[in-house]
N, CA, C and O atoms as a Tripos MOL2 file, in Angstrom:
@<TRIPOS>MOLECULE
protein
  268   267    67     0     0
PROTEIN
NO_CHARGES

@<TRIPOS>ATOM
      1 N           0.8260   -1.1560    0.0110 N.3       1 ASP1
      2 CA          0.0750   -0.0130    0.0290 C.3       1 ASP1
      3 C           0.8950    1.2890   -0.0390 C.2       1 ASP1
      4 O           1.8770    1.3840    0.6970 O.2       1 ASP1
      5 N           0.5970    2.2050   -0.7890 N.am      2 ASN2
      6 CA          1.1620    3.5330   -0.8690 C.3       2 ASN2
      7 C           0.2280    4.5230   -0.5650 C.2       2 ASN2
      8 O          -0.8730    4.5340   -1.1160 O.2       2 ASN2
      9 N           0.5940    5.4250    0.3290 N.am      3 GLU3
     10 CA         -0.3400    6.4920    0.8480 C.3       3 GLU3
     11 C           0.7470    7.7390    0.6770 C.2       3 GLU3
     12 O           1.9410    7.6560    0.9650 O.2       3 GLU3
     13 N           0.0420    8.9700    0.1210 N.am      4 LYS4
     14 CA          0.7850   10.1400   -0.0890 C.3       4 LYS4
     15 C          -0.0180   11.2680    0.6230 C.2       4 LYS4
     16 O          -1.2340   11.2080    0.8050 O.2       4 LYS4
     17 N           0.7280   12.2390    0.9840 N.am      5 ASP5
     18 CA          0.0570   13.4810    1.5940 C.3       5 ASP5
     19 C          -0.3590   14.3980    0.4080 C.2       5 ASP5
     20 O          -0.3490   13.9770   -0.7490 O.2       5 ASP5
     21 N          -0.7100   15.6170    0.7220 N.am      6 LYS6
     22 CA         -1.3080   16.4460   -0.2890 C.3       6 LYS6
     23 C          -0.2110   16.9480   -1.2590 C.2       6 LYS6
     24 O          -0.4680   17.2680   -2.4200 O.2       6 LYS6
     25 N           1.0560   17.0010   -0.7030 N.am      7 ASP7
     26 CA          2.2640   17.3800   -1.5850 C.3       7 ASP7
     27 C           2.9290   16.3200   -2.4380 C.2       7 ASP7
     28 O           3.9710   16.4790   -3.0720 O.2       7 ASP7
     29 N           2.2000   15.2240   -2.3760 N.am      8 HIS8
     30 CA          2.5550   13.9840   -3.0530 C.3       8 HIS8
     31 C           3.8520   13.2470   -2.4800 C.2       8 HIS8
     32 O           4.6070   12.6170   -3.2210 O.2       8 HIS8
     33 N           4.0690   13.3830   -0.9990 N.am      9 HIS9
     34 CA          5.2500   12.8230   -0.4610 C.3       9 HIS9
     35 C           4.7070   11.5460    0.2690 C.2       9 HIS9
     36 O           3.6190   11.5440    0.8440 O.2       9 HIS9
     37 N           5.4750   10.5460    0.2100 N.am     10 TYR10
     38 CA          4.9190    9.2430    0.8890 C.3      10 TYR10
     39 C           4.7080    9.4170    2.3330 C.2      10 TYR10
     40 O           5.5920    9.8870    3.0490 O.2      10 TYR10
     41 N           3.5500    9.0450    2.7830 N.am     11 ILE11
     42 CA          3.4110    8.8580    4.3360 C.3      11 ILE11
     43 C           3.7810    7.6380    4.7270 C.2      11 ILE11
     44 O           4.3800    7.4890    5.7920 O.2      11 ILE11
     45 N           3.4270    6.4390    3.7920 N.am     12 ARG12
     46 CA          3.6220    4.9760    4.1410 C.3      12 ARG12
     47 C           3.8580    4.3480    2.7670 C.2      12 ARG12
     48 O           3.1910    4.6030    1.7640 O.2      12 ARG12
     49 N           4.7990    3.5680    2.8310 N.am     13 ARG13
     50 CA          5.2220    2.6960    1.7780 C.3      13 ARG13
     51 C           5.3470    1.2500    2.2960 C.2      13 ARG13
     52 O           6.0310    0.9660    3.2800 O.2      13 ARG13
     53 N           4.6850    0.4020    1.6150 N.am     14 GLU14
     54 CA          4.9720   -1.0910    2.0030 C.3      14 GLU14
     55 C           5.2910   -1.9560    0.8580 C.2      14 GLU14
     56 O           4.9790   -1.6840   -0.3010 O.2      14 GLU14
     57 N           5.9250   -3.0110    1.2300 N.am     15 ARG15
     58 CA          6.1510   -4.1730    0.1630 C.3      15 ARG15
     59 C           6.1270   -5.4010    0.9410 C.2      15 ARG15
     60 O           6.4740   -5.4620    2.1210 O.2      15 ARG15
     61 N           5.7430   -6.2900    0.3070 N.am     16 TYR16
     62 CA          5.6530   -7.7100    0.7700 C.3      16 TYR16
     63 C           7.0940   -8.3340    0.8710 C.2      16 TYR16
     64 O           7.8740   -8.1460   -0.0630 O.2      16 TYR16
     65 N           7.4230   -8.9680    1.8150 N.am     17 GLN17
     66 CA          8.5540   -9.7580    2.0040 C.3      17 GLN17
     67 C           8.1660  -11.1950    2.6840 C.2      17 GLN17
     68 O           7.5170  -11.2030    3.7300 O.2      17 GLN17
     69 N           8.5340  -12.2650    2.1310 N.am     18 GLY18
     70 CA          8.2790  -13.5910    2.4910 C.3      18 GLY18
     71 C           8.2190  -14.4890    1.4990 C.2      18 GLY18
     72 O           8.7070  -14.1700    0.4140 O.2      18 GLY18
     73 N           7.7080  -15.5840    1.6400 N.am     19 SER19
     74 CA          7.7960  -16.6840    0.6850 C.3      19 SER19
     75 C           6.4050  -16.9040    0.1220 C.2      19 SER19
     76 O           5.4040  -16.7230    0.8150 O.2      19 SER19
     77 N           6.3560  -17.2930   -1.1270 N.am     20 VAL20
     78 CA          5.2070  -17.5510   -2.0570 C.3      20 VAL20
     79 C           5.3700  -19.0050   -2.3900 C.2      20 VAL20
     80 O           6.4620  -19.5640   -2.4870 O.2      20 VAL20
     81 N           4.2320  -19.5590   -2.5530 N.am     21 SER21
     82 CA          4.2030  -21.0630   -3.1110 C.3      21 SER21
     83 C           3.0370  -21.0850   -3.9670 C.2      21 SER21
     84 O           1.9540  -20.5840   -3.6660 O.2      21 SER21
     85 N           3.3230  -21.7310   -5.1270 N.am     22 ARG22
     86 CA          2.1840  -22.0050   -6.1790 C.3      22 ARG22
     87 C           2.5280  -23.2540   -6.7890 C.2      22 ARG22
     88 O           3.7050  -23.4910   -7.0620 O.2      22 ARG22
     89 N           1.6110  -24.0790   -7.0310 N.am     23 THR23
     90 CA          1.7590  -25.4420   -7.6760 C.3      23 THR23
     91 C           0.7530  -25.6660   -8.8450 C.2      23 THR23
     92 O          -0.3880  -25.2140   -8.7510 O.2      23 THR23
     93 N           1.1670  -26.3690   -9.9630 N.am     24 PHE24
     94 CA          0.3130  -26.7540  -11.0000 C.3      24 PHE24
     95 C           0.6220  -28.0280  -11.5950 C.2      24 PHE24
     96 O           1.7590  -28.4970  -11.5350 O.2      24 PHE24
     97 N          -0.2500  -28.5590  -12.1170 N.am     25 TYR25
     98 CA         -0.0270  -29.8600  -12.8760 C.3      25 TYR25
     99 C           0.3470  -29.6590  -14.2710 C.2      25 TYR25
    100 O          -0.3180  -29.0120  -15.0800 O.2      25 TYR25
    101 N           1.5770  -30.3190  -14.5320 N.am     26 VAL26
    102 CA          2.2080  -30.2040  -15.9550 C.3      26 VAL26
    103 C           1.9640  -31.5650  -16.9250 C.2      26 VAL26
    104 O           2.2580  -31.5920  -18.1200 O.2      26 VAL26
    105 N           1.4150  -32.6000  -16.2340 N.am     27 GLY27
    106 CA          1.2970  -33.8140  -16.9670 C.3      27 GLY27
    107 C           2.2850  -34.7320  -16.7150 C.2      27 GLY27
    108 O           3.2980  -34.3460  -16.1320 O.2      27 GLY27
    109 N           2.1570  -36.0190  -17.0900 N.am     28 GLU28
    110 CA          3.1100  -37.2520  -16.8540 C.3      28 GLU28
    111 C           4.2610  -37.1100  -17.7720 C.2      28 GLU28
    112 O           5.3310  -37.6470  -17.4830 O.2      28 GLU28
    113 N           4.1100  -36.3970  -18.9040 N.am     29 ALA29
    114 CA          5.1150  -36.5940  -19.9820 C.3      29 ALA29
    115 C           6.2650  -35.4940  -19.7770 C.2      29 ALA29
    116 O           7.2550  -35.5130  -20.5080 O.2      29 ALA29
    117 N           6.1280  -34.6350  -18.8720 N.am     30 VAL30
    118 CA          7.0420  -33.5060  -18.4710 C.3      30 VAL30
    119 C           8.0120  -34.0870  -17.4640 C.2      30 VAL30
    120 O           7.5480  -34.5600  -16.4270 O.2      30 VAL30
    121 N           9.4010  -34.0930  -17.6900 N.am     31 LYS31
    122 CA         10.2270  -34.3430  -16.6410 C.3      31 LYS31
    123 C          10.7030  -33.2380  -15.8120 C.2      31 LYS31
    124 O          10.9140  -32.1410  -16.3300 O.2      31 LYS31
    125 N          10.8760  -33.4280  -14.6500 N.am     32 GLU32
    126 CA         11.4230  -32.3240  -13.7450 C.3      32 GLU32
    127 C          12.6100  -31.6270  -14.1400 C.2      32 GLU32
    128 O          12.7740  -30.4180  -13.9760 O.2      32 GLU32
    129 N          13.6330  -32.5950  -14.7880 N.am     33 GLU33
    130 CA         14.8740  -31.9600  -15.0830 C.3      33 GLU33
    131 C          14.8210  -31.0930  -16.5290 C.2      33 GLU33
    132 O          15.7370  -30.3820  -16.9420 O.2      33 GLU33
    133 N          13.6810  -31.2950  -17.1180 N.am     34 ASP34
    134 CA         13.4100  -30.4230  -18.3610 C.3      34 ASP34
    135 C          12.7330  -29.1790  -18.0990 C.2      34 ASP34
    136 O          12.5310  -28.4440  -19.0650 O.2      34 ASP34
    137 N          12.2930  -28.7670  -16.7900 N.am     35 ILE35
    138 CA         11.7840  -27.4140  -16.6250 C.3      35 ILE35
    139 C          12.7780  -26.5040  -16.1440 C.2      35 ILE35
    140 O          13.4930  -26.8750  -15.2140 O.2      35 ILE35
    141 N          12.9180  -25.4310  -16.6130 N.am     36 LYS36
    142 CA         13.8710  -24.3800  -16.4320 C.3      36 LYS36
    143 C          13.1810  -23.2030  -15.6300 C.2      36 LYS36
    144 O          12.0770  -22.7650  -15.9530 O.2      36 LYS36
    145 N          13.8810  -22.7450  -14.6120 N.am     37 ALA37
    146 CA         13.4110  -21.4680  -13.9080 C.3      37 ALA37
    147 C          14.5500  -20.4210  -13.8480 C.2      37 ALA37
    148 O          15.7440  -20.7190  -13.8130 O.2      37 ALA37
    149 N          14.0790  -19.2270  -13.8390 N.am     38 LYS38
    150 CA         14.9850  -18.0130  -13.6800 C.3      38 LYS38
    151 C          14.3740  -16.8920  -13.0430 C.2      38 LYS38
    152 O          13.3320  -16.4490  -13.5250 O.2      38 LYS38
    153 N          14.9900  -16.2530  -11.7950 N.am     39 TYR39
    154 CA         14.4710  -15.2250  -11.1660 C.3      39 TYR39
    155 C          15.5100  -14.0830  -11.4870 C.2      39 TYR39
    156 O          16.7050  -14.1550  -11.2000 O.2      39 TYR39
    157 N          14.8880  -12.9960  -12.1330 N.am     40 GLU40
    158 CA         15.8540  -11.8700  -12.4210 C.3      40 GLU40
    159 C          14.9460  -10.6170  -12.4460 C.2      40 GLU40
    160 O          13.8480  -10.6540  -13.0000 O.2      40 GLU40
    161 N          15.4300   -9.4890  -11.8260 N.am     41 ASN41
    162 CA         14.8550   -8.2890  -11.6410 C.3      41 ASN41
    163 C          13.3170   -8.3940  -11.0300 C.2      41 ASN41
    164 O          12.4270   -7.6630  -11.4630 O.2      41 ASN41
    165 N          13.1070   -9.2760  -10.0860 N.am     42 GLY42
    166 CA         11.8240   -9.3950   -9.5350 C.3      42 GLY42
    167 C          10.9170  -10.2190  -10.2310 C.2      42 GLY42
    168 O           9.7720  -10.2950   -9.7840 O.2      42 GLY42
    169 N          11.2670  -10.9470  -11.4010 N.am     43 ILE43
    170 CA         10.3820  -11.7340  -12.1730 C.3      43 ILE43
    171 C          10.7950  -13.1690  -12.2160 C.2      43 ILE43
    172 O          11.9460  -13.4280  -12.5700 O.2      43 ILE43
    173 N           9.9880  -14.1090  -11.8970 N.am     44 LEU44
    174 CA         10.1560  -15.4680  -12.0510 C.3      44 LEU44
    175 C           9.7420  -15.8720  -13.3360 C.2      44 LEU44
    176 O           8.5820  -15.5950  -13.6410 O.2      44 LEU44
    177 N          10.5450  -16.5520  -14.2720 N.am     45 THR45
    178 CA         10.2830  -16.9980  -15.3530 C.3      45 THR45
    179 C          10.3900  -18.5210  -15.4460 C.2      45 THR45
    180 O          11.4170  -19.0580  -15.0300 O.2      45 THR45
    181 N           9.3850  -19.2620  -15.9720 N.am     46 LEU46
    182 CA          9.5830  -20.7960  -15.9110 C.3      46 LEU46
    183 C           9.3980  -21.1490  -17.3710 C.2      46 LEU46
    184 O           8.5390  -20.5600  -18.0260 O.2      46 LEU46
    185 N          10.1410  -22.0560  -17.8960 N.am     47 VAL47
    186 CA          9.9460  -22.6680  -19.1650 C.3      47 VAL47
    187 C           9.6180  -24.1430  -18.9690 C.2      47 VAL47
    188 O          10.3270  -24.9460  -18.3620 O.2      47 VAL47
    189 N           8.4360  -24.4000  -19.5660 N.am     48 VAL48
    190 CA          7.9970  -25.9540  -19.4160 C.3      48 VAL48
    191 C           7.8870  -26.4670  -20.8820 C.2      48 VAL48
    192 O           7.1400  -25.8810  -21.6650 O.2      48 VAL48
    193 N           8.4830  -27.3510  -21.1980 N.am     49 PRO49
    194 CA          8.4240  -27.9530  -22.6830 C.3      49 PRO49
    195 C           7.0150  -28.6010  -22.9210 C.2      49 PRO49
    196 O           6.4870  -29.3380  -22.0880 O.2      49 PRO49
    197 N           6.4610  -28.2750  -24.0960 N.am     50 LYS50
    198 CA          5.2880  -28.8400  -24.4650 C.3      50 LYS50
    199 C           5.4780  -30.4810  -24.8570 C.2      50 LYS50
    200 O           6.5180  -31.0020  -25.2600 O.2      50 LYS50
    201 N           4.3530  -31.0500  -24.6570 N.am     51 LYS51
    202 CA          4.6350  -32.5690  -25.1980 C.3      51 LYS51
    203 C           4.5740  -32.6670  -26.6400 C.2      51 LYS51
    204 O           3.6360  -32.1790  -27.2690 O.2      51 LYS51
    205 N           5.5470  -33.2850  -27.1970 N.am     52 VAL52
    206 CA          5.5380  -33.5230  -28.6760 C.3      52 VAL52
    207 C           4.5250  -34.4430  -29.1400 C.2      52 VAL52
    208 O           4.5980  -35.6380  -28.8530 O.2      52 VAL52
    209 N           3.5910  -33.9710  -29.8340 N.am     53 GLU53
    210 CA          2.5710  -34.9400  -30.3990 C.3      53 GLU53
    211 C           3.1910  -35.9830  -31.5040 C.2      53 GLU53
    212 O           3.7650  -35.5910  -32.5190 O.2      53 GLU53
    213 N           3.0290  -37.1510  -31.2220 N.am     54 GLU54
    214 CA          3.2400  -38.1450  -32.2560 C.3      54 GLU54
    215 C           2.5360  -37.9740  -33.7160 C.2      54 GLU54
    216 O           1.3160  -37.8270  -33.6540 O.2      54 GLU54
    217 N           3.0260  -37.9710  -34.8300 N.am     55 PRO55
    218 CA          2.1360  -37.7990  -35.9860 C.3      55 PRO55
    219 C           1.2560  -39.0440  -36.1290 C.2      55 PRO55
    220 O           1.6910  -40.1880  -36.0020 O.2      55 PRO55
    221 N          -0.0070  -38.7350  -36.4010 N.am     56 LYS56
    222 CA         -0.9210  -39.7670  -36.5600 C.3      56 LYS56
    223 C          -0.7150  -40.4300  -37.7810 C.2      56 LYS56
    224 O          -0.5290  -39.7270  -38.7740 O.2      56 LYS56
    225 N          -0.7120  -41.8100  -37.9080 N.am     57 VAL57
    226 CA         -0.5590  -42.5040  -39.1560 C.3      57 VAL57
    227 C          -1.9130  -42.9320  -39.4700 C.2      57 VAL57
    228 O          -2.6000  -43.4520  -38.5910 O.2      57 VAL57
    229 N          -2.4180  -42.7340  -40.8160 N.am     58 GLU58
    230 CA         -3.7090  -43.1400  -41.1160 C.3      58 GLU58
    231 C          -3.6890  -44.6430  -41.3560 C.2      58 GLU58
    232 O          -2.8420  -45.1750  -42.0730 O.2      58 GLU58
    233 N          -4.6600  -45.3090  -40.7280 N.am     59 GLU59
    234 CA         -4.7910  -46.7830  -40.8090 C.3      59 GLU59
    235 C          -5.7340  -47.1110  -41.9820 C.2      59 GLU59
    236 O          -6.8550  -46.6310  -42.1480 O.2      59 GLU59
    237 N          -5.0920  -48.0210  -42.7840 N.am     60 GLN60
    238 CA         -6.0680  -48.4100  -44.0060 C.3      60 GLN60
    239 C          -6.7230  -49.6450  -43.5610 C.2      60 GLN60
    240 O          -6.1440  -50.5480  -42.9580 O.2      60 GLN60
    241 N          -8.0150  -49.6340  -43.9040 N.am     61 LYS61
    242 CA         -8.7560  -50.8250  -43.7120 C.3      61 LYS61
    243 C          -9.4710  -51.3200  -45.0280 C.2      61 LYS61
    244 O         -10.0580  -50.5220  -45.7590 O.2      61 LYS61
    245 N          -9.4030  -52.5600  -45.2770 N.am     62 TYR62
    246 CA        -10.1410  -53.1990  -46.5220 C.3      62 TYR62
    247 C         -11.2740  -53.8670  -45.9330 C.2      62 TYR62
    248 O         -11.2290  -54.6130  -44.9550 O.2      62 TYR62
    249 N         -12.3920  -53.5160  -46.6640 N.am     63 ILE63
    250 CA        -13.6760  -54.1800  -46.4440 C.3      63 ILE63
    251 C         -14.1940  -54.9900  -47.6180 C.2      63 ILE63
    252 O         -14.3330  -54.4490  -48.7150 O.2      63 ILE63
    253 N         -14.4960  -56.3160  -47.4160 N.am     64 ALA64
    254 CA        -14.9060  -57.1550  -48.3930 C.3      64 ALA64
    255 C         -16.3060  -57.0060  -48.8870 C.2      64 ALA64
    256 O         -17.2200  -57.1340  -48.0730 O.2      64 ALA64
    257 N         -16.5710  -56.7430  -50.1640 N.am     65 ILE65
    258 CA        -17.9400  -56.3530  -50.6720 C.3      65 ILE65
    259 C         -18.3630  -57.6590  -51.3790 C.2      65 ILE65
    260 O         -17.6450  -58.2460  -52.1880 O.2      65 ILE65
    261 N         -19.5390  -58.0420  -51.0170 N.am     66 GLU66
    262 CA        -20.0770  -59.1890  -51.6570 C.3      66 GLU66
    263 C         -20.9590  -58.8490  -52.7830 C.2      66 GLU66
    264 O         -21.6550  -57.8340  -52.7640 O.2      66 GLU66
    265 N         -20.9420  -59.6770  -53.7610 N.am     67 GLY67
    266 CA        -21.8930  -59.4510  -54.8810 C.3      67 GLY67
    267 C         -21.3160  -59.2620  -56.3380 C.2      67 GLY67
    268 O         -22.0790  -59.0730  -57.2850 O.2      67 GLY67
@<TRIPOS>BOND
     1     1     2 1
     2     2     3 1
     3     3     4 2
     4     3     5 am
     5     5     6 1
     6     6     7 1
     7     7     8 2
     8     7     9 am
     9     9    10 1
    10    10    11 1
    11    11    12 2
    12    11    13 am
    13    13    14 1
    14    14    15 1
    15    15    16 2
    16    15    17 am
    17    17    18 1
    18    18    19 1
    19    19    20 2
    20    19    21 am
    21    21    22 1
    22    22    23 1
    23    23    24 2
    24    23    25 am
    25    25    26 1
    26    26    27 1
    27    27    28 2
    28    27    29 am
    29    29    30 1
    30    30    31 1
    31    31    32 2
    32    31    33 am
    33    33    34 1
    34    34    35 1
    35    35    36 2
    36    35    37 am
    37    37    38 1
    38    38    39 1
    39    39    40 2
    40    39    41 am
    41    41    42 1
    42    42    43 1
    43    43    44 2
    44    43    45 am
    45    45    46 1
    46    46    47 1
    47    47    48 2
    48    47    49 am
    49    49    50 1
    50    50    51 1
    51    51    52 2
    52    51    53 am
    53    53    54 1
    54    54    55 1
    55    55    56 2
    56    55    57 am
    57    57    58 1
    58    58    59 1
    59    59    60 2
    60    59    61 am
    61    61    62 1
    62    62    63 1
    63    63    64 2
    64    63    65 am
    65    65    66 1
    66    66    67 1
    67    67    68 2
    68    67    69 am
    69    69    70 1
    70    70    71 1
    71    71    72 2
    72    71    73 am
    73    73    74 1
    74    74    75 1
    75    75    76 2
    76    75    77 am
    77    77    78 1
    78    78    79 1
    79    79    80 2
    80    79    81 am
    81    81    82 1
    82    82    83 1
    83    83    84 2
    84    83    85 am
    85    85    86 1
    86    86    87 1
    87    87    88 2
    88    87    89 am
    89    89    90 1
    90    90    91 1
    91    91    92 2
    92    91    93 am
    93    93    94 1
    94    94    95 1
    95    95    96 2
    96    95    97 am
    97    97    98 1
    98    98    99 1
    99    99   100 2
   100    99   101 am
   101   101   102 1
   102   102   103 1
   103   103   104 2
   104   103   105 am
   105   105   106 1
   106   106   107 1
   107   107   108 2
   108   107   109 am
   109   109   110 1
   110   110   111 1
   111   111   112 2
   112   111   113 am
   113   113   114 1
   114   114   115 1
   115   115   116 2
   116   115   117 am
   117   117   118 1
   118   118   119 1
   119   119   120 2
   120   119   121 am
   121   121   122 1
   122   122   123 1
   123   123   124 2
   124   123   125 am
   125   125   126 1
   126   126   127 1
   127   127   128 2
   128   127   129 am
   129   129   130 1
   130   130   131 1
   131   131   132 2
   132   131   133 am
   133   133   134 1
   134   134   135 1
   135   135   136 2
   136   135   137 am
   137   137   138 1
   138   138   139 1
   139   139   140 2
   140   139   141 am
   141   141   142 1
   142   142   143 1
   143   143   144 2
   144   143   145 am
   145   145   146 1
   146   146   147 1
   147   147   148 2
   148   147   149 am
   149   149   150 1
   150   150   151 1
   151   151   152 2
   152   151   153 am
   153   153   154 1
   154   154   155 1
   155   155   156 2
   156   155   157 am
   157   157   158 1
   158   158   159 1
   159   159   160 2
   160   159   161 am
   161   161   162 1
   162   162   163 1
   163   163   164 2
   164   163   165 am
   165   165   166 1
   166   166   167 1
   167   167   168 2
   168   167   169 am
   169   169   170 1
   170   170   171 1
   171   171   172 2
   172   171   173 am
   173   173   174 1
   174   174   175 1
   175   175   176 2
   176   175   177 am
   177   177   178 1
   178   178   179 1
   179   179   180 2
   180   179   181 am
   181   181   182 1
   182   182   183 1
   183   183   184 2
   184   183   185 am
   185   185   186 1
   186   186   187 1
   187   187   188 2
   188   187   189 am
   189   189   190 1
   190   190   191 1
   191   191   192 2
   192   191   193 am
   193   193   194 1
   194   194   195 1
   195   195   196 2
   196   195   197 am
   197   197   198 1
   198   198   199 1
   199   199   200 2
   200   199   201 am
   201   201   202 1
   202   202   203 1
   203   203   204 2
   204   203   205 am
   205   205   206 1
   206   206   207 1
   207   207   208 2
   208   207   209 am
   209   209   210 1
   210   210   211 1
   211   211   212 2
   212   211   213 am
   213   213   214 1
   214   214   215 1
   215   215   216 2
   216   215   217 am
   217   217   218 1
   218   218   219 1
   219   219   220 2
   220   219   221 am
   221   221   222 1
   222   222   223 1
   223   223   224 2
   224   223   225 am
   225   225   226 1
   226   226   227 1
   227   227   228 2
   228   227   229 am
   229   229   230 1
   230   230   231 1
   231   231   232 2
   232   231   233 am
   233   233   234 1
   234   234   235 1
   235   235   236 2
   236   235   237 am
   237   237   238 1
   238   238   239 1
   239   239   240 2
   240   239   241 am
   241   241   242 1
   242   242   243 1
   243   243   244 2
   244   243   245 am
   245   245   246 1
   246   246   247 1
   247   247   248 2
   248   247   249 am
   249   249   250 1
   250   250   251 1
   251   251   252 2
   252   251   253 am
   253   253   254 1
   254   254   255 1
   255   255   256 2
   256   255   257 am
   257   257   258 1
   258   258   259 1
   259   259   260 2
   260   259   261 am
   261   261   262 1
   262   262   263 1
   263   263   264 2
   264   263   265 am
   265   265   266 1
   266   266   267 1
   267   267   268 2
@<TRIPOS>SUBSTRUCTURE
     1 ASP1         2 RESIDUE 1 A ASP
     2 ASN2         6 RESIDUE 1 A ASN
     3 GLU3        10 RESIDUE 1 A GLU
     4 LYS4        14 RESIDUE 1 A LYS
     5 ASP5        18 RESIDUE 1 A ASP
     6 LYS6        22 RESIDUE 1 A LYS
     7 ASP7        26 RESIDUE 1 A ASP
     8 HIS8        30 RESIDUE 1 A HIS
     9 HIS9        34 RESIDUE 1 A HIS
    10 TYR10       38 RESIDUE 1 A TYR
    11 ILE11       42 RESIDUE 1 A ILE
    12 ARG12       46 RESIDUE 1 A ARG
    13 ARG13       50 RESIDUE 1 A ARG
    14 GLU14       54 RESIDUE 1 A GLU
    15 ARG15       58 RESIDUE 1 A ARG
    16 TYR16       62 RESIDUE 1 A TYR
    17 GLN17       66 RESIDUE 1 A GLN
    18 GLY18       70 RESIDUE 1 A GLY
    19 SER19       74 RESIDUE 1 A SER
    20 VAL20       78 RESIDUE 1 A VAL
    21 SER21       82 RESIDUE 1 A SER
    22 ARG22       86 RESIDUE 1 A ARG
    23 THR23       90 RESIDUE 1 A THR
    24 PHE24       94 RESIDUE 1 A PHE
    25 TYR25       98 RESIDUE 1 A TYR
    26 VAL26      102 RESIDUE 1 A VAL
    27 GLY27      106 RESIDUE 1 A GLY
    28 GLU28      110 RESIDUE 1 A GLU
    29 ALA29      114 RESIDUE 1 A ALA
    30 VAL30      118 RESIDUE 1 A VAL
    31 LYS31      122 RESIDUE 1 A LYS
    32 GLU32      126 RESIDUE 1 A GLU
    33 GLU33      130 RESIDUE 1 A GLU
    34 ASP34      134 RESIDUE 1 A ASP
    35 ILE35      138 RESIDUE 1 A ILE
    36 LYS36      142 RESIDUE 1 A LYS
    37 ALA37      146 RESIDUE 1 A ALA
    38 LYS38      150 RESIDUE 1 A LYS
    39 TYR39      154 RESIDUE 1 A TYR
    40 GLU40      158 RESIDUE 1 A GLU
    41 ASN41      162 RESIDUE 1 A ASN
    42 GLY42      166 RESIDUE 1 A GLY
    43 ILE43      170 RESIDUE 1 A ILE
    44 LEU44      174 RESIDUE 1 A LEU
    45 THR45      178 RESIDUE 1 A THR
    46 LEU46      182 RESIDUE 1 A LEU
    47 VAL47      186 RESIDUE 1 A VAL
    48 VAL48      190 RESIDUE 1 A VAL
    49 PRO49      194 RESIDUE 1 A PRO
    50 LYS50      198 RESIDUE 1 A LYS
    51 LYS51      202 RESIDUE 1 A LYS
    52 VAL52      206 RESIDUE 1 A VAL
    53 GLU53      210 RESIDUE 1 A GLU
    54 GLU54      214 RESIDUE 1 A GLU
    55 PRO55      218 RESIDUE 1 A PRO
    56 LYS56      222 RESIDUE 1 A LYS
    57 VAL57      226 RESIDUE 1 A VAL
    58 GLU58      230 RESIDUE 1 A GLU
    59 GLU59      234 RESIDUE 1 A GLU
    60 GLN60      238 RESIDUE 1 A GLN
    61 LYS61      242 RESIDUE 1 A LYS
    62 TYR62      246 RESIDUE 1 A TYR
    63 ILE63      250 RESIDUE 1 A ILE
    64 ALA64      254 RESIDUE 1 A ALA
    65 ILE65      258 RESIDUE 1 A ILE
    66 GLU66      262 RESIDUE 1 A GLU
    67 GLY67      266 RESIDUE 1 A GLY
């Protein structure tokens, strides 16, 4: 919270100091060692790789036709 007087001088300035925790599910395919984290200039950046989709192979089916 920031409060200023009529001359725009700070009366009180606060900032949070402590620990913060947040969790989220990334799936079974992501390995912990593949996740990268960097904290710089007050910004936490996480890089989580996306799961690479296997290309789908079209399956050919033959149907017998009578007649």
